[in-house]
N, C-alpha and C positions, 0 to 999 in steps of 0.2 A: 688482544687475543684472549679469545675465551679460554676458561680452565679446561683442560683435557676431561678431569673427574668431577661427576658431580658432586657437591657436598653431601655428607650424610649425615642423616639426623638419627640420634638416639634414643629412642623412648624407654625408661624405666618406670614402668607402673610402680604408683607407690601402694604398698599395704601394709596395715599393721601386722606386725610380726610376734609383737609380743606385748602384753597389756601390764600394768603395776596396778596391784590393790593395795590398802593399809587393812590391818588387823590388829586388836587388841588380845593379848593373850587372856583367856576367859577365868584364869585362876586367879583367886584374890589375894593372895600372896606374890602376886607377881605383877600382873598389868600390862607386860612390856608391849612396846609397839614394836610391831613385824610387819616389813615391806617386802612382800612378793611380787615376784614377776612371773608370770606365766605364758606359755606358747597357746596356741588354738587347742593343740592336742593334750597339754596340761589341764587347760581350762576345764575341758569336756569331761576329765578324770577326776576334777578336784573335789576333794569331801574331806580337806582340813588341812593343818599347817603344825609342825614342832615350831614351839615358842623357839626364838632364838637365844632369850636371855634363859629361861627354866630347863628348857629341852623337851618340857613335856606337849602331848598330843593335843591339840583342839579341833575337836569337831566342827566342820563348817561347809557352805556351800555359796555358789556364787548366784546373783539375782542379774536377769538379762540386760539391766541396765548399767551393769560394771562392764560388759563385754562391748566392743565396737560393733556398730549396725550392721559393717560389712560382714562379721563373721555370721550372723544370723541369715543371710542371704545367700552365702556362697554354701557348696555341697563339701561335705567333710573329707 
């Protein structure tokens, strides 16, 4: 006897939601490693970070090869 309901297949497209970057504190008396996780909107606005060790601001920017290729082709 055939199954009365057809089997449903769910499709969940995979998309990069967060990118992780590594940075070192620029201050010579600190130099601590910092791991940052940024969403696409945060990456667009990214201009630097507060060091997790010393708390000082580090001016910084991202380069395109640090971001997923799909983020460059999608509209904002």
